[in-house]
C-alpha positions in Angstrom: -56.6 148.3 19.8 -59.6 146.8 18.0 -62.9 148.8 18.4 -64.9 145.7 19.5 -62.4 145.0 22.4 -62.7 148.6 23.5 -66.5 148.3 23.6 -66.8 144.8 25.0 -63.9 144.4 27.4 -63.3 146.6 30.4 -59.8 145.2 31.1 -57.3 143.3 29.0 -53.9 142.1 30.2 -51.3 141.2 27.6 -48.1 139.4 28.6 -48.0 141.1 32.0 -44.9 140.4 34.0 -43.8 141.4 37.5 -40.5 139.9 38.8 -39.0 140.8 42.2 -35.3 141.1 43.0 -34.2 138.8 45.8 -30.8 137.7 47.2 -31.3 134.4 45.5 -32.2 135.8 42.1 -35.4 137.2 40.4 -38.7 135.8 41.6 -41.2 135.5 38.7 -44.3 136.3 40.6 -46.3 137.3 37.5 -44.9 135.8 34.3 -46.7 136.4 31.0 -50.3 136.8 32.2 -53.0 137.2 29.6 -56.8 137.5 30.2 -59.8 139.8 29.6 -62.5 141.1 31.9 -65.8 142.0 30.3 -67.8 145.0 31.6 -70.1 144.5 34.6 -68.7 141.0 35.3 -66.7 139.3 38.0 -63.6 137.3 37.3 -62.4 135.1 40.1 -58.7 134.4 40.2 -58.0 131.2 42.2 -54.9 129.2 43.0 -52.7 127.9 45.8 -51.0 130.3 48.2 -47.8 131.8 46.7 -48.9 131.4 43.0 -48.8 135.1 42.4 -52.5 136.2 42.8 -51.8 139.2 45.1 -48.8 140.2 42.9 -51.1 140.3 39.9 -53.3 142.8 41.7 -50.3 145.0 42.5 -49.1 144.7 38.9 -52.5 146.0 37.6 -52.7 148.9 40.1 -48.9 149.6 39.8 -48.5 149.2 43.6 -44.9 148.2 43.3 -42.4 147.5 46.1 -38.9 148.8 46.0 -37.4 145.4 44.9 -39.0 145.3 41.5 -36.6 143.5 39.0 -38.8 143.5 35.9 -42.2 145.0 35.1 -43.6 145.0 31.6 -46.6 144.1 29.4 -49.8 145.8 28.5 -52.8 146.7 30.7 -55.7 148.0 28.5 -58.5 149.7 30.5 -61.4 151.2 28.5 -59.3 150.9 25.3 -56.3 152.7 26.8 -52.9 151.1 27.5 -52.4 152.5 31.0 -48.9 151.0 31.2 -47.8 153.8 29.0 -48.9 156.5 31.5 -46.3 158.2 33.8 -46.6 157.4 37.5 -48.1 160.8 38.2 -50.8 160.5 35.5 -51.5 156.9 36.6 -52.0 158.2 40.2 -54.2 161.1 39.1 -56.3 159.4 36.3 -56.4 155.7 37.1 -55.7 154.6 40.7 -58.9 154.8 42.7 -60.7 156.9 40.1 -61.1 154.0 37.6 -59.6 151.0 39.5 -59.6 150.6 43.2 -58.7 147.8 45.6 -59.9 146.1 48.8 -56.7 144.7 50.4 -56.3 141.7 52.6 -57.1 142.2 56.3 -59.4 145.1 56.5 -58.2 146.1 60.0 -54.7 146.6 58.7 -56.1 148.7 55.8 -57.9 151.1 58.1 -56.2 153.8 60.1 -56.9 153.2 63.8 -56.7 156.9 64.7 -59.1 158.2 62.0 -62.8 158.0 62.1 -64.3 155.5 59.6 -66.3 158.3 57.8 -63.2 160.4 57.2 -61.3 157.4 55.8 -64.1 156.5 53.4 -64.5 160.1 52.3 -60.8 160.7 51.8 -60.5 159.1 48.3 -63.3 161.2 47.0 -61.6 164.3 48.3 -58.2 163.4 46.9 -59.2 161.8 43.5 -62.5 163.6 42.7 -61.7 167.0 44.2 -64.8 167.0 46.4 -65.1 169.2 49.5 -65.1 167.4 52.8 -68.8 167.8 53.2 -69.5 166.5 49.7 -67.2 163.6 50.3 -68.9 162.7 53.6 -72.2 162.7 51.8 -70.7 160.3 49.2 -69.4 158.2 52.1 -72.9 158.0 53.6 -74.4 156.9 50.3 -71.8 154.1 50.1 -72.5 153.1 53.7 -76.1 152.7 52.7 -75.1 150.7 49.6 -72.9 148.3 51.6 -75.2 148.0 54.7 -73.2 150.1 57.2 -75.3 152.2 59.7 -74.9 155.9 59.3 -73.7 156.4 62.9 -70.6 154.4 62.0 -69.4 157.5 60.2 -68.0 158.7 63.6 -66.6 155.5 64.8 -63.1 154.1 64.8 -62.0 150.8 63.2 -61.4 149.0 66.5 -65.1 149.7 67.4 -66.3 147.6 64.4 -66.7 143.9 64.0 -64.7 142.1 61.3 -67.6 142.0 58.9 -68.3 145.7 59.4 -64.7 146.6 58.9 -64.8 144.7 55.7 -67.9 146.5 54.6 -66.2 149.8 55.4 -63.2 148.9 53.3 -65.5 148.0 50.4 -67.3 151.4 50.8 -63.9 153.1 50.6 -63.1 151.3 47.4 -66.5 152.2 45.9 -66.8 155.9 47.0 -65.2 157.2 43.7 -67.5 154.9 41.6 -64.6 153.2 39.8 -65.2 150.9 36.8 -63.2 148.0 38.4 -62.6 146.9 42.0 -59.9 144.3 42.9 -60.7 142.4 46.0 -57.8 140.5 47.6 -59.1 137.7 49.9 -62.1 139.9 51.0 -63.6 137.1 53.2 -60.4 135.7 54.8 -60.6 135.4 58.6 -64.4 135.9 58.6 -66.9 133.4 59.8 -69.0 131.5 57.3 -72.2 133.5 57.8 -70.3 136.8 57.4 -68.6 135.5 54.3 -72.0 134.7 52.8 -73.2 138.2 53.7 -70.2 139.8 52.0 -70.7 137.8 48.8 -74.4 138.8 48.8 -73.3 142.5 49.2 -70.8 142.2 46.3 -73.5 140.7 44.1 -75.9 143.6 44.9 -73.2 146.2 44.3 -72.3 144.6 40.9 -76.0 144.8 39.9 -76.8 148.2 41.3 -73.6 150.1 40.5 -72.6 148.0 37.4 -69.2 147.6 38.9 -66.8 144.9 37.6 -64.7 142.9 40.0 -61.6 140.8 40.1 -61.9 138.6 43.2 -58.6 137.0 44.3 -59.1 134.0 46.5 -58.2 130.4 47.3 -61.7 129.7 48.6 -63.3 128.0 45.6 -66.7 127.4 47.3 -67.2 131.0 48.3 -66.0 132.4 45.0 -68.6 130.5 43.1 -71.3 132.8 44.5 -69.9 135.9 42.6 -68.0 134.5 39.6 -69.0 135.1 36.0 -65.6 133.9 34.9 -62.8 132.0 36.5 -59.0 132.4 35.9 -56.8 129.7 37.4 -53.3 130.8 38.4 -50.4 128.4 38.9 -46.7 129.4 39.5 -47.1 132.9 38.2 -49.1 132.0 35.1 -52.8 131.8 34.1 -53.3 128.2 33.1 -57.1 128.4 32.5 -59.7 131.0 31.7 -63.3 129.8 31.7 -66.9 130.9 32.2 -68.0 130.0 35.7 -70.7 127.5 34.7 -68.4 125.5 32.5 -65.5 125.7 35.0 -67.4 124.5 38.0 -69.1 121.8 36.0 -66.1 120.5 34.0 -62.7 122.3 34.4 -60.2 121.8 31.6 -56.7 122.0 33.0 -55.4 119.0 35.1 -54.5 121.5 37.9 -58.0 122.9 37.8 -59.5 119.5 37.9 -57.4 118.6 41.0 -58.4 121.9 42.6 -62.1 121.1 42.1 -61.6 117.6 43.3 -60.2 118.9 46.6 -63.4 120.7 47.5 -65.8 118.8 49.8 -69.2 118.2 48.3 -72.6 118.3 50.0 -73.9 115.6 47.7 -72.3 112.3 46.6 -69.9 110.0 48.3 -66.7 111.1 46.7 -63.9 111.9 49.2 -61.9 115.2 48.7 -58.6 114.6 46.9 -55.3 116.2 47.3 -52.6 117.3 44.9 -49.3 115.4 45.3 -46.0 117.3 45.4 -45.4 121.0 46.0 -45.6 124.0 43.7 -42.4 124.9 41.9 -40.1 127.7 43.1 -40.8 131.0 41.4 -37.1 131.7 41.6 -36.3 129.0 39.1 -39.5 127.6 37.6 -39.5 124.6 35.2 -38.8 125.3 31.5 -41.8 123.4 30.2 -45.3 123.1 31.7 -45.0 124.3 35.3 -47.5 121.7 36.6 -45.9 118.8 34.8 -44.1 117.3 37.9 -47.4 117.0 39.7 -49.7 116.2 36.8 -51.2 112.7 36.4 -51.6 113.3 32.7 -48.0 114.2 32.0 -46.4 113.0 28.7 -43.3 113.8 26.7 -44.6 117.0 25.1 -44.9 118.6 28.6 -41.2 119.3 28.7 -42.0 122.2 26.4 -44.1 125.2 27.6 -47.6 125.0 26.2 -49.3 128.1 24.7 -52.6 129.5 26.0 -55.0 127.5 23.7 -58.4 128.9 22.7 -60.7 125.9 23.4 -63.9 127.8 22.6 -65.0 131.5 22.6 -65.0 131.7 26.4 -62.6 128.9 27.3 -58.8 129.0 27.2 -56.3 126.5 28.6 -52.6 126.3 28.8 -52.1 122.6 28.3 -50.8 120.3 25.5 -53.7 117.9 26.0 -55.9 120.3 24.0 -53.7 120.9 21.0 
């Protein structure tokens, strides 16, 4: 592993694959994903529902269901290929100590019969070896960081609003002070004002704790508040990696352009567009470019799978138009 990558990049994925076994054959949920996450930055992974975003999070954290058909690739964290670790070492050294996760639907992630404080403190007890009292003090510090009142320490999940439950789930992910937090649709099912508050919270945590984030979402407008970089996922593959300013100003991939065109604008008279057709099945994806059947710029070369082309230092695109 090159020294500069170890110093500059917190996370690097190389040809990461996660296929699931089904009665109809293997489903290629994550199929050859490559991208890098610099330290103290937020990469937003966007794409349509079913494109493999949540499966990507599970592949990084090794939260694998029983029906795994194929799981391979390299996941470099702080210069170490953590894919080479045994399951036990991964659990002890990586999961929650260095990489944690805020899953979808905070109410489902919280135990309804445990007090919120005990749940937030539990990762610190298990993964850092703190006593219960020390862990509860860490939980209180995280409550202050994420804007949860101290008296919520003794409450149950059903006593909290949706926004407060989400803040508690974020506190639980941060209590061990990991290098990286993966957030899977952290603002889904929340009202617009609460979504804005959660995004402001994440920006403050990123600044104060120097935490890196992978934010998985289909909400392009909300994600723009936090993003330093954008990775666009389509049919199990990353088709574009771009810095946020360049992406939101001028995306490269035809799929990315269609995604941006579908977002309503506050200024201008342009009507939101839609993408014709449907995403390909991950059970039997096309042999060439997976977006070709829906792409307005399709040409003969698209019958072959394009490589991930380096367009500039911070911009990569999986499209023959840029060869």
